[in-house]
C-alpha positions, 0 to 999 in steps of 0.5 A: 460533537461529531465522531467519524467511525465504523459502527455495528448495530446489534438488535438484542430482540432478534436472534442473529440481529447483528449487522456488518460494520459500516462507515458512520457519523455519530453526532451528539446534539438536540433535535431542534433549537427549541429543545432543552439540553435534557432532550439530547440525542445521538444521531447515527448517519450512514450513506444509506440513511442520511436522515439518521437514526436517533437515540435518546440519551437521558435515562436510556443508556443501560451501560457503556462498555469501554474495556477495549478503549485502548484499541479504539473500540467501545459499545453503548447499550440502549434501553429503547430500542434494545440496541447495542451500538458497537463503535470502532474509531481512533482512540483519541477521538473516541475517548473525547466523544465518550467524555462528552457523552459522560458529561451529558449523562452526569450533568457535569461540565466539560474539562477545559483543554490544554491542561486547564483546570477550568470547566466549560459549560456544555452547549449542544448543537442542533442536529436538524438537517434542515438548519444548514447553518448550525447543523453538524451534518451538512457535510455528511456525504463528504465526511463518509466518502472514501474516495478523493480525486484532485485534478487541479489546485483548486480541488486540493482539500484545505482542511486535510484529507478524510482519514477514512479514504481508501482511494486517493488520486492527485494527478496533473497538478505539478506536485513537487513534494510528497504530502506527508498527510498521505502517511496518516491515511491508514485505510488507504489502498489505492494511491495515484500520484501520476503526472506530477514532478515528484523526485522522492517518495518518503520511506514511511510510505512502506508502512501503508498497506497499499494495493495499487500505486501509480507514480507514472509521469514523475521524475524519480530517476535519482530515487533510492526506492527504500520505501519498497522495503517496508514490510507492510507494503511488501505484503500488500502491493499488487500493482505498481506503475512507474512508467515515464520516469526516465529510469536507467535501471531496474529498482532492485528493491522491487524483487522484495514485493512478494504480492506484486502481480502487475508492473508497468515500466514502459517509456524509461531508459532501462538498459539491463534487468537483474537476474533476481527478477525471477524471484518475483513469483507472483508477477503476471503482467510486465510492461517494459515497452519503449526502453533500451534493453538489448538482452534479458537475464536467462533466469526469466525462463523460470517465470510464468507470465501472462503478458510481457511487452518488450516492444520498442527495445534494442532486441534486434538481430545482432551477433551474440557473444560466445563465452570462453571458459577455457581459462582454468580456475586459479589453484588455491583460490579461497572463497570469501566467508559470505560466499561459503555461508551462502553456499551452506544455505543453498546446499542444505536447503535452509529456509530463510527470510529477513531476520532469520539470517544476516541481511547481507546473506539475504541480499546475496542469495536474492541477487546472485545469478543462476545457471541454466541448470539451477545452481547459483553462481556466486563468482561467475562471469556474466556472458552477455547475449550468450544464447537465444531463449524461449520464455514461458509467457502466454502473450509476448509482444515484440517488434518484427525484427526483435530476437530474445537473447539472454545474458547467462552465467555457467557453473561449469564447462558442461553447462556452457557446452549446451549452447 
């Protein structure tokens, strides 16, 4: 029986003898083929100690603590040496491991599977590292590995991915469908699926706490991007690469990624950026090179960027359009109810988030254009290339013939006169 888990060894004879948790394999078996079942041991193997530490089982366990077994936690207390072995693992696997341990300590047979009433005599395997054929430990390094890189079809794991993976790269293999096994990797932090043929990402990806995602070189131009709305992903994602995907639009769901620091969207066909882009308060590195941008939203002047790449766009020097606000507002115009509600939230500075007010209002308040004076313009006309702007950016990359014109809205004639 083998259990892939995290363990912490506490030495009861030493003050502050607790060590940090680390990736571990726990295996139950015999020291050698010649030993009897009475010589059963638990072997603890880590990357630092692949030879393993052995603990005798018979008359050597004082207590097994299973109070938090429903959370995937248990503790085995040994007499010699005086160690407490704290275990963290998946609930089902940990429960099966403890059942085998109990059968050894009590001498009972193991219950049969699939609801069977029959019992199976317990036969312990050999834990000798020298015996490669019968040893459970021959693949220790692979099991404990937290990184997996697949660059060819032959590298793809036939038995599935190790559940302890923190980094997974599957690139340049013409992958057409997203592998649902990836959604089971709860410890995954970095995912690279670059240079494949993916057209869709499942919504459930938003349930993983990923820090880095690379989806460059795929075919996501018709994708809905709903997975970006997952609460877990929104609070963890820091770097996203969606370059070279033939995108003609900026995925609006990106504005909800609260922790995003780096966004790469180069080599697409993006025509316009949303006014709500300034809501991405933590964004510091934005690459929009080789797109088809002719102007920027004026709200980008509110952003503090470390680096912005706008090279190879259509920001050339052409005549800008001047807004004409001489047409008076229609008398007796009554705003829609949703607009009135949004105005109250703004006027009274109500703190809001998804769940505290209707989602329609959250969407409205995020997407509504903002005037240069700071007021939201719910029904105002957007004037393209209305003014020249200066961005708050430490490193701005432009071609020599490019000028930054802004699409703007104006809440009043007074603001429009400031051109």
